[in-house]
MDTraj code that builds the backbone (N, CA, C; nanometers):
import mdtraj as md
import numpy as np

residues = "MET GLY ARG ASN ARG THR GLY VAL LEU GLU PHE ALA VAL LEU GLY LEU LEU HIS ARG THR PRO MET HIS GLY TYR GLU LEU SER LYS GLN LEU ASN MET VAL LEU GLY THR PHE ARG ALA LEU SER TYR GLY THR LEU TYR PRO CYS LEU ASN LYS LEU TYR ALA ASP GLY LEU ILE ALA LYS GLU GLU ASP GLU ASN ARG PRO SER GLU ARG ILE ILE PRO SER PRO ARG ALA SER ALA SER ARG SER ALA SER GLU ARG PRO ARG ARG ALA GLY ARG SER LYS ILE VAL TYR ARG LEU THR ALA GLU GLY LYS GLU ARG LEU GLN ASP LEU LEU ALA GLU SER GLY PRO GLY GLU TRP GLU ASP ASP GLU PHE GLY VAL HIS PHE ALA PHE PHE GLY GLN THR ARG ALA ASP ILE ARG LEU ARG ILE LEU GLU GLY ARG ARG SER ARG LEU GLU ASP ARG MET GLU GLY VAL ARG ALA ALA LEU ALA ARG THR ALA GLU ARG VAL ASP SER TYR THR LEU GLU LEU GLN ARG HIS GLY LEU GLU SER VAL GLU ARG GLU VAL ARG TRP LEU ASN GLU LEU ILE ASP SER GLU ARG ARG SER GLN THR GLY PRO GLN THR GLU ASN GLN ILE ASP ARG GLY SER GLU LYS GLU SER SER".split()
xyz = np.array([
    [17.5062, -0.4919, 3.4625],
    [17.5497, -0.4142, 3.3920],
    [17.6951, -0.3563, 3.4598],
    [17.7880, -0.3634, 3.3884],
    [17.9275, -0.3256, 3.4380],
    [17.9486, -0.1866, 3.4770],
    [18.0700, -0.2100, 3.5867],
    [18.1273, 0.0097, 3.6057],
    [18.1230, 0.0462, 3.4882],
    [18.1427, 0.1950, 3.4797],
    [18.2059, 0.2510, 3.3632],
    [18.3630, 0.2583, 3.3969],
    [18.4217, 0.3277, 3.2817],
    [18.5627, 0.3486, 3.2980],
    [18.5876, 0.4062, 3.4230],
    [18.5345, 0.5023, 3.5087],
    [18.5573, 0.5647, 3.6001],
    [18.5525, 0.4560, 3.7411],
    [18.4140, 0.4025, 3.7017],
    [18.4076, 0.2999, 3.8256],
    [18.5399, 0.2248, 3.8017],
    [18.5809, 0.1631, 3.7233],
    [18.7079, 0.0618, 3.7018],
    [18.8689, 0.1422, 3.7331],
    [18.8444, 0.2410, 3.7405],
    [18.9685, 0.3112, 3.7590],
    [18.9310, 0.3338, 3.9119],
    [18.8576, 0.3440, 3.9884],
    [18.8344, 0.3975, 4.1154],
    [18.8645, 0.2341, 4.1972],
    [18.8151, 0.1565, 4.1141],
    [18.8588, 0.0177, 4.1898],
    [18.9820, -0.0279, 4.2157],
    [19.0711, 0.0147, 4.0902],
    [19.2170, -0.0457, 4.0800],
    [19.2894, 0.0753, 4.1704],
    [19.2563, 0.2120, 4.2213],
    [19.3041, 0.2830, 4.2797],
    [19.2819, 0.2527, 4.4100],
    [19.1886, 0.1755, 4.4677],
    [19.1443, 0.1502, 4.5540],
    [19.2005, 0.0145, 4.6351],
    [19.2415, -0.0768, 4.5506],
    [19.3279, -0.2154, 4.5411],
    [19.4948, -0.1524, 4.5675],
    [19.5460, -0.0525, 4.4367],
    [19.6473, -0.0533, 4.4957],
    [19.6996, 0.0128, 4.6310],
    [19.6189, 0.0903, 4.6780],
    [19.6103, 0.1481, 4.8193],
    [19.6034, 0.0553, 4.9113],
    [19.5259, -0.0431, 4.8925],
    [19.5089, -0.1010, 5.0149],
    [19.6542, -0.2018, 5.0296],
    [19.7382, -0.1956, 4.9104],
    [19.8666, -0.2651, 4.9379],
    [19.9735, -0.1906, 5.0371],
    [19.9533, -0.0632, 4.9804],
    [20.0557, 0.0351, 5.0527],
    [20.0072, 0.1740, 5.0139],
    [20.0199, 0.3021, 5.0829],
    [20.0131, 0.4161, 5.0535],
    [20.1204, 0.4672, 4.9495],
    [20.0700, 0.5655, 4.8812],
    [20.1459, 0.5875, 4.7497],
    [20.1524, 0.7208, 4.7034],
    [20.2538, 0.7870, 4.6685],
    [20.2192, 0.9417, 4.5984],
    [20.1312, 0.9164, 4.4526],
    [20.1072, 1.0111, 4.4260],
    [20.0279, 1.0293, 4.2773],
    [20.1088, 0.9942, 4.1722],
    [20.2123, 0.9995, 4.1938],
    [20.3147, 0.9606, 4.0722],
    [20.3212, 0.8054, 4.0477],
    [20.3641, 0.7469, 4.1782],
    [20.4094, 0.6016, 4.1949],
    [20.2572, 0.5618, 4.1896],
    [20.1482, 0.5989, 4.2101],
    [19.9967, 0.5236, 4.1904],
    [19.9779, 0.5357, 4.0356],
    [20.0535, 0.6376, 3.9443],
    [19.9990, 0.6629, 3.8523],
    [20.0692, 0.4980, 3.7436],
    [20.1927, 0.4922, 3.7615],
    [20.2838, 0.3973, 3.7528],
    [20.2356, 0.2486, 3.7894],
    [20.1811, 0.2274, 3.8494],
    [20.1265, 0.1226, 3.9013],
    [20.0017, 0.1044, 3.8435],
    [19.8968, 0.1698, 3.8042],
    [19.7815, 0.1497, 3.7309],
    [19.7986, 0.1243, 3.5986],
    [19.9320, 0.2074, 3.5487],
    [19.9763, 0.1859, 3.4128],
    [20.0022, 0.0227, 3.3972],
    [20.0151, -0.0188, 3.4965],
    [20.0822, -0.1842, 3.5083],
    [19.9881, -0.2454, 3.4984],
    [19.8514, -0.2424, 3.6128],
    [19.7365, -0.2737, 3.6234],
    [19.6452, -0.3007, 3.5047],
    [19.6103, -0.1954, 3.4996],
    [19.5386, -0.1536, 3.3360],
    [19.5768, -0.1920, 3.2228],
    [19.7285, -0.1931, 3.1946],
    [19.7743, -0.2493, 3.0640],
    [19.7365, -0.1305, 2.9897],
    [19.6799, -0.1319, 2.8653],
    [19.6273, -0.0652, 2.7529],
    [19.4961, -0.0205, 2.7981],
    [19.4656, -0.0146, 2.9113],
    [19.3237, 0.0482, 2.9506],
    [19.3626, 0.2130, 2.9661],
    [19.3373, 0.2181, 2.7998],
    [19.3289, 0.3644, 2.7698],
    [19.3952, 0.4495, 2.8399],
    [19.5374, 0.4704, 2.7732],
    [19.6793, 0.5687, 2.8173],
    [19.6183, 0.6443, 2.9691],
    [19.6528, 0.6276, 3.1083],
    [19.6058, 0.6912, 3.2080],
    [19.6615, 0.8140, 3.1859],
    [19.6169, 0.9391, 3.2219],
    [19.6636, 1.0667, 3.2332],
    [19.6452, 1.1417, 3.3888],
    [19.7490, 1.2244, 3.3908],
    [19.7261, 1.2949, 3.5517],
    [19.5587, 1.3446, 3.5620],
    [19.5308, 1.4173, 3.4002],
    [19.4180, 1.4588, 3.3813],
    [19.3102, 1.3348, 3.4356],
    [19.3297, 1.2210, 3.4380],
    [19.2120, 1.1175, 3.4657],
    [19.2490, 1.0922, 3.6096],
    [19.3367, 1.0810, 3.6742],
    [19.4096, 1.0057, 3.7666],
    [19.3506, 1.0886, 3.9108],
    [19.3767, 1.2141, 3.8829],
    [19.3693, 1.3565, 3.9866],
    [19.2145, 1.3716, 3.9863],
    [19.1144, 1.3727, 3.8979],
    [18.9934, 1.3844, 3.9455],
    [18.9408, 1.2384, 4.0073],
    [18.9587, 1.1324, 3.9939],
    [18.9188, 1.0437, 4.0423],
    [18.9713, 1.0222, 4.1978],
    [19.0812, 1.0756, 4.1861],
    [19.1704, 1.0795, 4.3552],
    [19.1002, 1.1758, 4.4465],
    [19.0430, 1.3083, 4.3724],
    [18.9516, 1.3782, 4.4325],
    [18.8245, 1.3625, 4.5226],
    [18.7688, 1.2513, 4.3918],
    [18.6183, 1.2255, 4.4279],
    [18.6381, 1.0954, 4.5340],
    [18.7292, 1.0064, 4.5440],
    [18.7626, 0.9090, 4.6484],
    [18.7529, 0.9725, 4.7904],
    [18.8663, 1.1142, 4.7947],
    [18.8518, 1.1686, 4.9048],
    [18.7463, 1.2547, 4.9298],
    [18.6677, 1.2954, 4.8692],
    [18.5466, 1.3796, 4.9233],
    [18.4518, 1.2838, 4.9505],
    [18.4687, 1.1519, 4.9352],
    [18.3868, 1.0223, 4.9667],
    [18.4140, 0.9826, 5.0650],
    [18.5265, 1.0230, 5.1481],
    [18.5683, 0.9587, 5.2606],
    [18.6492, 0.8755, 5.2274],
    [18.7033, 0.8128, 5.1149],
    [18.7684, 0.6506, 5.0699],
    [18.9068, 0.6568, 5.0511],
    [18.9482, 0.7428, 5.0596],
    [19.1202, 0.7497, 5.0836],
    [19.1223, 0.8759, 5.1846],
    [19.2523, 0.9018, 5.2321],
    [19.3135, 1.0228, 5.2908],
    [19.4518, 1.0610, 5.2265],
    [19.4409, 1.2239, 5.2803],
    [19.5887, 1.2514, 5.1954],
    [19.6782, 1.2904, 5.3319],
    [19.7903, 1.2577, 5.3258],
    [19.8820, 1.3011, 5.4362],
    [20.0153, 1.3828, 5.3647],
    [20.0878, 1.4815, 5.4196],
    [20.2303, 1.4889, 5.3597],
    [20.3169, 1.3780, 5.3941],
    [20.4388, 1.3632, 5.2982],
    [20.5462, 1.2572, 5.3086],
    [20.6057, 1.3433, 5.4286],
    [20.6258, 1.2321, 5.5495],
    [20.7279, 1.3110, 5.6012],
    [20.8472, 1.2915, 5.5727],
    [20.9098, 1.2233, 5.5047],
    [21.0354, 1.2090, 5.4600],
    [21.1112, 1.3146, 5.3540],
    [20.9819, 1.4066, 5.3013],
    [21.0246, 1.4922, 5.2509],
    [20.9422, 1.6308, 5.3033],
    [20.9887, 1.7104, 5.4103],
    [20.9012, 1.7931, 5.4469],
    [20.9628, 1.9573, 5.3615],
    [20.8374, 2.0341, 5.3912],
    [20.8428, 2.1423, 5.3325],
    [20.9750, 2.2140, 5.4070],
    [21.0605, 2.3290, 5.3223],
    [21.1561, 2.3592, 5.3762],
    [21.1165, 2.5410, 5.3130],
    [21.1724, 2.6501, 5.4058],
    [21.1567, 2.7352, 5.3925],
    [21.2609, 2.8502, 5.3807],
    [21.3554, 2.8836, 5.2789],
    [21.4808, 2.9373, 5.2877],
    [21.4729, 3.0731, 5.3385],
    [21.5565, 3.1089, 5.4540],
    [21.5458, 3.2616, 5.4718],
    [21.6805, 3.3561, 5.4440],
    [21.6416, 3.3794, 5.3728],
    [21.7913, 3.4484, 5.3043],
    [21.8864, 3.5545, 5.4041],
    [22.0130, 3.5366, 5.4044],
    [22.1415, 3.5883, 5.4805],
    [22.0931, 3.7397, 5.5016],
    [22.0972, 3.8211, 5.5746],
    [22.1287, 3.9438, 5.5606],
    [22.2347, 4.0324, 5.4895],
    [22.2930, 3.9470, 5.4610],
    [22.4510, 3.9870, 5.4270],
    [22.4200, 3.9485, 5.2805],
    [22.2962, 3.8945, 5.2290],
    [22.3220, 3.8478, 5.0782],
    [22.2866, 3.9311, 4.9962],
    [22.3517, 3.9480, 4.9107],
    [22.3749, 4.0467, 4.8315],
    [22.2435, 4.0379, 4.6678],
    [22.1773, 4.1417, 4.7088],
    [22.0897, 4.1649, 4.5501],
    [22.1742, 4.1366, 4.4247],
    [22.2296, 4.1268, 4.4431],
    [22.2897, 4.1201, 4.2595],
    [22.3776, 3.9587, 4.2521],
    [22.3614, 3.9020, 4.4065],
    [22.4490, 3.7951, 4.3318],
    [22.3702, 3.6959, 4.2323],
    [22.4526, 3.5967, 4.1801],
    [22.4300, 3.5671, 4.0423],
    [22.3066, 3.4469, 4.1316],
    [22.2443, 3.4159, 4.0045],
    [22.1307, 3.3082, 4.0165],
    [22.1921, 3.1698, 4.0760],
    [22.3144, 3.1391, 4.0173],
    [22.3804, 2.9992, 4.0638],
    [22.4519, 3.0034, 4.2033],
    [22.4145, 3.1211, 4.2598],
    [22.4909, 3.1516, 4.4219],
    [22.3774, 3.1404, 4.5379],
    [22.2454, 3.2023, 4.4521],
    [22.1533, 3.2142, 4.5419],
    [22.0912, 3.0499, 4.6144],
    [22.0493, 3.0684, 4.7226],
    [22.0018, 2.9743, 4.7959],
    [21.8473, 2.8862, 4.7445],
    [21.8598, 2.7610, 4.7019],
    [21.7370, 2.7360, 4.6214],
    [21.6472, 2.6521, 4.7197],
    [21.4923, 2.6979, 4.6734],
    [21.3830, 2.7107, 4.6888],
    [21.3230, 2.5617, 4.7212],
    [21.3177, 2.4561, 4.8168],
    [21.2942, 2.3396, 4.8165],
    [21.1150, 2.3224, 4.7598],
    [21.1391, 2.1853, 4.6572],
    [20.9928, 2.2116, 4.6574],
    [20.8492, 2.1651, 4.7661],
    [20.7728, 2.2029, 4.7020],
    [20.6434, 2.1484, 4.7762],
    [20.6804, 1.9819, 4.8239],
    [20.6013, 1.9493, 4.9274],
    [20.5848, 1.8167, 4.9942],
    [20.5223, 1.7180, 4.9091],
    [20.5789, 1.6032, 4.9034],
    [20.4902, 1.5043, 4.8136],
    [20.3559, 1.4860, 4.8973],
    [20.2624, 1.4708, 4.8565],
    [20.1424, 1.4031, 4.9093],
    [20.1100, 1.2631, 4.8981],
    [20.1009, 1.1670, 5.0137],
    [20.0660, 1.0696, 5.0097],
    [19.9296, 1.0251, 4.9995],
    [19.8856, 0.9100, 4.9281],
    [19.7064, 0.8801, 4.9376],
    [19.6965, 0.6889, 5.0199],
    [19.6267, 0.6965, 5.0752],
    [19.6298, 0.5817, 5.1854],
    [19.4710, 0.5649, 5.1842],
    [19.4421, 0.4460, 5.2297],
    [19.2949, 0.4135, 5.2569],
    [19.2529, 0.4384, 5.4018],
    [19.1260, 0.4757, 5.3901],
    [19.0268, 0.5022, 5.5005],
    [18.9720, 0.3669, 5.5638],
    [18.9572, 0.3774, 5.6687],
    [18.8215, 0.2348, 5.6883],
    [18.7239, 0.2343, 5.6171],
    [18.6799, 0.3517, 5.5602],
    [18.5511, 0.3231, 5.4749],
    [18.6101, 0.2840, 5.3759],
    [18.7496, 0.3396, 5.2827],
    [18.7935, 0.2847, 5.1841],
    [18.8096, 0.1362, 5.1599],
    [18.8734, 0.0714, 5.2661],
    [18.8762, -0.0958, 5.2959],
    [18.7312, -0.1629, 5.2930],
    [18.6564, -0.0931, 5.3613],
    [18.4724, -0.1445, 5.3763],
    [18.4607, -0.1686, 5.1790],
    [18.4891, -0.0081, 5.1362],
    [18.4145, -0.0498, 4.9897],
    [18.4948, -0.0940, 4.8988],
    [18.6014, -0.1262, 4.9242],
    [18.7115, -0.1865, 4.8426],
    [18.6591, -0.3390, 4.8589],
    [18.6341, -0.3972, 4.9635],
    [18.5926, -0.5283, 4.9879],
    [18.4513, -0.5757, 4.9238],
    [18.3571, -0.4706, 4.9320],
    [18.2486, -0.4601, 4.8331],
    [18.2746, -0.5054, 4.7071],
    [18.3536, -0.4534, 4.6335],
    [18.3805, -0.4426, 4.5017],
    [18.4575, -0.5859, 4.4785],
    [18.5345, -0.6008, 4.5815],
    [18.5958, -0.7609, 4.5296],
    [18.4894, -0.8796, 4.5441],
    [18.3803, -0.8749, 4.6389],
    [18.3107, -1.0050, 4.6570],
    [18.1870, -0.9563, 4.5155],
    [18.1849, -0.8926, 4.4275],
    [18.1100, -0.9027, 4.3095],
    [18.1564, -0.9963, 4.2034],
    [18.0732, -1.0501, 4.1617],
    [18.1223, -1.1165, 4.0616],
    [18.0052, -1.1646, 3.9702],
    [17.9245, -1.0626, 3.9443],
    [17.8108, -1.0967, 3.8128],
    [17.8892, -1.0650, 3.6840],
    [17.7531, -1.0854, 3.6283],
    [17.8242, -1.0333, 3.4599],
    [17.9104, -0.9461, 3.4416],
    [17.8788, -0.8652, 3.5139],
    [17.9695, -0.7412, 3.4715],
    [18.0749, -0.7342, 3.4768],
    [18.1296, -0.8297, 3.5814],
    [18.2869, -0.8440, 3.6077],
    [18.3331, -0.9702, 3.5027],
    [18.2645, -0.9625, 3.4527],
    [18.3125, -1.0969, 3.3405],
    [18.3626, -1.0333, 3.1790],
    [18.3120, -0.9094, 3.1861],
    [18.3831, -0.7913, 3.0662],
    [18.5221, -0.7904, 3.0773],
    [18.5627, -0.7785, 2.9960],
    [18.6976, -0.7189, 2.9090],
    [18.8082, -0.6691, 3.0693],
    [18.7286, -0.5202, 3.0524],
    [18.8346, -0.4419, 3.1598],
    [18.7433, -0.4282, 3.3241],
    [18.6761, -0.4975, 3.3193],
    [18.6387, -0.5553, 3.4683],
    [18.7121, -0.7092, 3.5077],
    [18.6815, -0.7706, 3.4006],
    [18.7518, -0.9058, 3.4235],
    [18.9200, -0.8773, 3.4677],
    [18.9652, -0.8161, 3.3749],
    [19.0801, -0.7562, 3.3996],
    [19.1555, -0.7068, 3.5801],
    [19.0678, -0.5977, 3.5822],
    [19.1227, -0.5356, 3.7146],
    [19.1039, -0.6543, 3.8235],
    [18.9806, -0.7135, 3.8402],
    [18.9602, -0.8214, 3.9312],
    [19.0450, -0.9033, 3.8973],
    [19.0824, -0.9331, 3.8015],
    [19.2332, -1.0698, 3.7916],
    [19.3558, -0.9888, 3.8599],
    [19.3564, -0.8929, 3.8638],
    [19.5030, -0.8203, 3.9271],
    [19.4694, -0.8298, 4.0562],
    [19.3610, -0.8459, 4.1407],
    [19.3271, -0.8150, 4.2774],
    [19.2972, -0.9468, 4.3392],
    [19.3058, -1.0513, 4.2767],
    [19.2360, -1.2099, 4.3267],
    [19.3415, -1.2231, 4.4345],
    [19.4591, -1.1731, 4.4544],
    [19.4895, -1.2503, 4.5781],
    [19.4472, -1.1705, 4.7159],
    [19.3360, -1.0582, 4.6586],
    [19.2663, -1.0009, 4.7903],
    [19.1288, -1.0678, 4.7919],
    [19.0836, -1.1459, 4.6952],
    [18.9989, -1.2088, 4.6487],
    [18.9139, -1.3383, 4.7344],
    [18.8021, -1.3745, 4.7756],
    [18.7782, -1.4952, 4.8163],
    [18.7888, -1.5616, 4.7010],
    [18.8317, -1.7222, 4.7998],
    [18.8429, -1.8332, 4.6494],
    [18.7356, -1.8593, 4.5690],
    [18.5946, -1.9064, 4.6795],
    [18.4763, -1.8853, 4.5695],
    [18.4102, -1.7680, 4.4685],
    [18.4592, -1.6730, 4.5014],
    [18.4463, -1.5533, 4.4505],
    [18.5468, -1.5679, 4.2852],
    [18.6606, -1.5891, 4.2947],
    [18.7452, -1.6065, 4.2276],
    [18.6951, -1.7141, 4.1313],
    [18.6779, -1.8478, 4.1664],
    [18.6115, -1.9105, 4.0692],
    [18.4890, -1.8680, 4.0123],
    [18.4241, -1.8175, 4.0641],
    [18.2371, -1.7973, 4.0095],
    [18.2905, -1.6861, 3.8759],
    [18.4141, -1.5807, 3.9025],
    [18.4087, -1.5286, 3.8297],
    [18.5216, -1.5657, 3.6992],
    [18.5770, -1.6421, 3.7091],
    [18.6400, -1.7344, 3.6154],
    [18.5856, -1.8543, 3.5241],
    [18.4722, -1.8675, 3.5497],
    [18.4102, -1.9348, 3.5201],
    [18.2827, -1.8636, 3.4437],
    [18.2541, -1.7727, 3.5215],
    [18.1478, -1.6716, 3.3988],
    [18.2421, -1.6076, 3.2894],
    [18.3532, -1.5772, 3.3178],
    [18.4342, -1.5113, 3.1909],
    [18.4309, -1.6436, 3.0602],
    [18.4970, -1.7705, 3.1679],
    [18.4850, -1.8578, 3.0487],
    [18.3472, -1.8856, 2.9788],
    [18.2486, -1.8630, 3.0085],
    [18.1391, -1.8777, 2.9995],
    [18.0835, -1.7727, 2.8463],
    [18.1287, -1.6470, 2.9266],
    [18.1419, -1.4940, 2.8063],
    [18.1830, -1.5374, 2.6860],
    [18.3052, -1.5873, 2.7256],
    [18.4322, -1.6153, 2.5888],
    [18.4052, -1.7178, 2.5006],
    [18.3101, -1.8475, 2.5627],
    [18.2660, -1.9214, 2.4880],
    [18.1818, -1.8950, 2.3908],
    [18.0439, -1.8325, 2.4550],
    [17.9452, -1.7572, 2.3490],
    [18.0416, -1.6769, 2.2384],
    [18.1428, -1.5811, 2.2578],
    [18.2028, -1.5139, 2.1837],
    [18.2658, -1.5697, 2.0626],
    [18.2713, -1.6882, 2.1115],
    [18.3695, -1.7756, 2.0408],
    [18.3010, -1.8507, 1.9412],
    [18.1670, -1.8716, 1.9734],
    [18.0779, -1.9572, 1.8590],
    [18.0331, -1.8361, 1.7835],
    [18.0051, -1.7261, 1.8447],
    [17.9545, -1.6382, 1.7133],
    [18.0518, -1.5583, 1.6361],
    [18.1987, -1.5962, 1.6701],
    [18.2886, -1.5090, 1.5954],
    [18.3033, -1.7016, 1.4623],
    [18.3190, -1.8075, 1.5371],
    [18.2832, -1.9281, 1.4263],
    [18.1812, -1.8933, 1.3113],
    [18.0664, -1.8823, 1.3685],
    [17.9496, -1.8595, 1.2882],
    [17.9540, -1.7515, 1.2040],
    [18.0430, -1.6046, 1.2315],
    [18.0631, -1.5313, 1.1189],
    [18.1444, -1.5659, 1.0226],
    [18.2388, -1.6599, 1.0767],
    [18.3488, -1.7095, 0.9662],
    [18.2577, -1.7775, 0.8795],
    [18.2022, -1.8562, 0.9224],
    [18.1243, -1.9462, 0.8244],
    [18.0483, -1.8949, 0.7296],
    [17.9874, -1.7681, 0.7791],
    [17.9237, -1.7361, 0.6779],
    [17.9470, -1.6294, 0.5983],
    [18.0738, -1.5442, 0.6178],
    [18.1631, -1.4506, 0.5560],
    [18.2763, -1.5217, 0.4988],
    [18.3418, -1.6804, 0.4991],
    [18.4589, -1.7106, 0.4419],
    [18.4547, -1.7023, 0.2567],
    [18.3375, -1.6680, 0.2263],
    [18.3399, -1.6822, 0.0689],
    [18.3329, -1.5192, 0.0294],
    [18.2983, -1.4416, 0.1162],
    [18.1931, -1.2898, 0.0722],
    [18.3609, -1.1941, 0.1269],
    [18.4513, -1.2359, 0.1978],
    [18.5635, -1.1118, 0.2075],
    [18.6592, -1.1762, 0.1424],
    [18.7855, -1.0734, 0.1455],
    [18.9151, -1.0983, 0.1074],
    [18.9745, -1.1469, 0.1920],
    [19.1111, -1.1888, 0.1484],
    [19.1674, -1.2742, 0.2443],
    [19.2418, -1.2257, 0.3512],
    [19.2982, -1.0706, 0.3598],
    [19.2986, -1.0410, 0.4924],
    [19.1807, -1.0104, 0.5803],
    [19.0801, -0.9631, 0.5464],
    [18.9754, -0.9845, 0.6438],
    [18.9545, -1.0816, 0.7123],
    [18.9453, -1.2138, 0.6129],
    [18.9595, -1.3597, 0.6873],
    [19.0743, -1.3808, 0.7849],
    [19.1657, -1.3371, 0.7524],
    [19.2721, -1.3635, 0.8430],
    [19.2407, -1.2990, 0.9439],
    [19.1961, -1.2051, 0.9585],
    [19.2075, -1.0579, 1.1035],
    [19.0471, -1.1712, 1.1768],
    [18.9401, -1.2289, 1.1080],
    [18.8715, -1.2922, 1.1947],
    [18.9227, -1.4089, 1.2643],
    [19.0285, -1.4633, 1.1607],
    [19.0884, -1.5897, 1.2195],
    [19.1441, -1.5701, 1.3736],
    [19.2547, -1.4498, 1.3431],
    [19.3501, -1.4046, 1.4397],
    [19.2208, -1.3693, 1.5670],
    [19.1272, -1.3290, 1.5487],
    [19.0415, -1.3038, 1.6749],
    [18.9781, -1.4182, 1.7324],
    [18.9582, -1.4920, 1.6185],
    [18.8808, -1.6661, 1.6931],
    [18.9940, -1.7239, 1.8163],
    [19.1606, -1.7103, 1.7132],
    [19.2255, -1.7965, 1.8001],
    [19.2478, -1.7313, 1.9228],
    [19.2708, -1.5964, 1.9464],
    [19.2827, -1.5481, 2.0634],
    [19.1692, -1.5694, 2.1772],
    [19.0563, -1.5579, 2.1001],
    [18.9723, -1.6205, 2.2250],
    [18.9639, -1.7369, 2.2579],
    [19.0191, -1.8382, 2.1673],
    [19.0370, -1.9807, 2.2231],
    [19.1590, -2.0045, 2.2797],
    [19.2152, -1.9013, 2.2776],
    [19.3609, -1.9052, 2.3630],
    [19.3503, -1.8874, 2.5047],
    [19.2413, -1.7770, 2.5120],
    [19.1867, -1.7284, 2.6444],
    [19.1227, -1.8590, 2.6789],
    [19.0378, -1.8667, 2.6576],
    [18.9463, -2.0095, 2.6990],
    [19.0155, -2.0978, 2.7490],
    [19.1586, -2.1906, 2.6939],
    [19.2560, -2.2171, 2.7195],
    [19.3099, -2.2407, 2.8500],
    [19.3420, -2.0812, 2.8414],
    [19.3964, -2.0336, 2.9847],
    [19.2824, -2.0124, 3.0885],
    [19.1926, -2.0075, 3.0759],
    [19.0742, -1.9802, 3.2074],
    [19.0797, -2.1464, 3.2470],
    [19.0429, -2.2291, 3.1206],
    [19.0386, -2.4146, 3.1570],
    [19.1300, -2.4041, 3.2712],
    [19.2499, -2.4033, 3.2469],
    [19.3858, -2.4327, 3.3474],
    [19.3572, -2.3414, 3.4913],
    [19.3209, -2.2044, 3.4848],
    [19.3057, -2.1473, 3.5893],
    [19.2016, -2.2028, 3.7001],
    [19.1100, -2.2596, 3.6190],
    [18.9389, -2.2850, 3.6704],
    [19.0084, -2.4430, 3.7640],
    [19.0710, -2.5282, 3.6881],
    [19.1082, -2.6776, 3.7173],
    [19.1821, -2.6316, 3.8719],
    [19.2937, -2.5451, 3.8392],
    [19.3930, -2.5212, 3.9908],
    [19.3306, -2.4432, 4.0753],
    [19.2437, -2.3624, 4.0533],
    [19.1418, -2.3233, 4.1631],
    [19.0767, -2.4201, 4.2240],
    [18.9730, -2.5392, 4.1208],
    [18.9315, -2.6333, 4.1981],
    [19.0287, -2.7243, 4.2573],
    [19.1400, -2.7326, 4.2076],
    [19.2338, -2.8495, 4.3091],
    [19.2388, -2.7987, 4.4654],
    [19.3031, -2.6520, 4.4543],
    [19.3009, -2.5920, 4.5570],
    [19.2148, -2.5541, 4.6727],
    [19.0980, -2.5304, 4.6196],
    [18.9703, -2.5468, 4.6971],
    [18.9063, -2.7202, 4.7745],
    [18.9679, -2.8029, 4.6888],
    [18.9020, -2.9497, 4.7197],
    [18.9939, -3.0274, 4.7702],
    [19.1733, -2.9951, 4.7510],
    [19.2518, -3.0550, 4.7270],
    [19.2565, -3.0795, 4.9664],
    [19.2279, -2.9832, 5.0125],
    [19.2971, -3.0002, 5.1691],
    [19.1359, -3.1079, 5.2185],
    [19.0222, -3.0652, 5.1868],
    [18.9073, -3.1622, 5.2149],
    [18.9194, -3.2771, 5.1719],
    [18.9806, -3.3124, 5.0227],
    [18.9869, -3.4792, 5.0406],
    [19.0698, -3.5355, 5.0994],
    [19.1657, -3.4638, 5.1328],
    [19.2536, -3.5384, 5.2276],
    [19.1900, -3.5778, 5.3664],
    [19.1340, -3.4550, 5.4092],
    [19.0544, -3.4939, 5.5348],
    [18.9660, -3.5793, 5.5550],
    [18.9395, -3.6192, 5.4217],
    [18.8253, -3.6950, 5.3889],
    [18.9026, -3.8549, 5.4053],
    [19.0206, -3.8521, 5.3719],
    [19.0466, -3.9999, 5.3529],
    [19.1377, -4.0149, 5.4805],
    [19.1879, -3.9080, 5.5823],
    [19.2105, -3.9467, 5.6608],
    [19.0928, -3.9658, 5.7774],
    [19.0155, -3.9081, 5.7779],
    [18.8634, -3.9612, 5.8315],
    [18.8350, -4.1343, 5.7978],
    [18.8561, -4.1717, 5.6778],
    [18.8092, -4.2840, 5.6347],
    [18.9042, -4.3740, 5.7291],
    [19.0734, -4.3537, 5.6846],
    [19.1241, -4.4499, 5.7412],
    [19.1239, -4.4258, 5.9050],
    [19.0804, -4.3659, 5.9672],
    [19.0499, -4.3448, 6.1048],
    [18.9183, -4.4459, 6.0956],
    [18.8465, -4.4361, 6.0647],
    [18.7251, -4.5439, 6.0799],
    [18.6985, -4.7133, 6.0567],
    [18.8388, -4.6972, 5.9498],
    [18.8766, -4.8556, 5.9216],
    [18.9518, -4.9263, 6.0111],
    [19.0470, -4.8249, 6.0650],
    [19.1278, -4.8563, 6.1805],
    [19.0779, -4.9072, 6.3384],
    [18.9813, -4.8226, 6.3742],
    [18.8694, -4.8456, 6.4871],
    [18.7850, -4.9602, 6.4320],
])
top = md.Topology()
chain = top.add_chain()
for i, resn in enumerate(residues, 1):
    res = top.add_residue(resn, chain, resSeq=i)
    for name in ("N", "CA", "C"):
        top.add_atom(name, md.element.get_by_symbol(name[0]), res)
traj = md.Trajectory(xyz[None], top)
């Protein structure tokens, strides 16, 4: 069974912070890019997640040294009647930078190694795919093949539904069903290309080495 929405968000946060430490605002922007339309992320969603990861020891907080806090000490000669535009401005609070701890890196590696049915579902697959660059080749291939199998089952179900309802629904409903089928078919084709590419990248060097060893045997 796949992780819930909070679990998917935690995975995405750990994956992004593994690349580089970030401020909360920057992290929020990156998450929206990674998760796409994964249900409008807000600060009200992100910061409870960050607080949980911090409490679990998976991330650490530190002040941004490039933006230190400043404390303005008014001059003794400053007049209480000075206009607002003439008064010294107080600097804002330092930004907090979030980074992974050693425990967070270990937790991320555990998540990246998961490749079961939960990782084949829509939200889980999307986040896993975003971090394929950090994932082992065999895990990538297993997830891609599992996702394809899941979509092929879905495709057959949509086709069967079309056959049953084609004569009983209006043209707009029928077009919507066809659109859904085309979307699944398109993703299956995309997955086929990715799987072929992964297999070539994993077997290519081995095949070349086998050819080289065969040539050496023939020459000897």
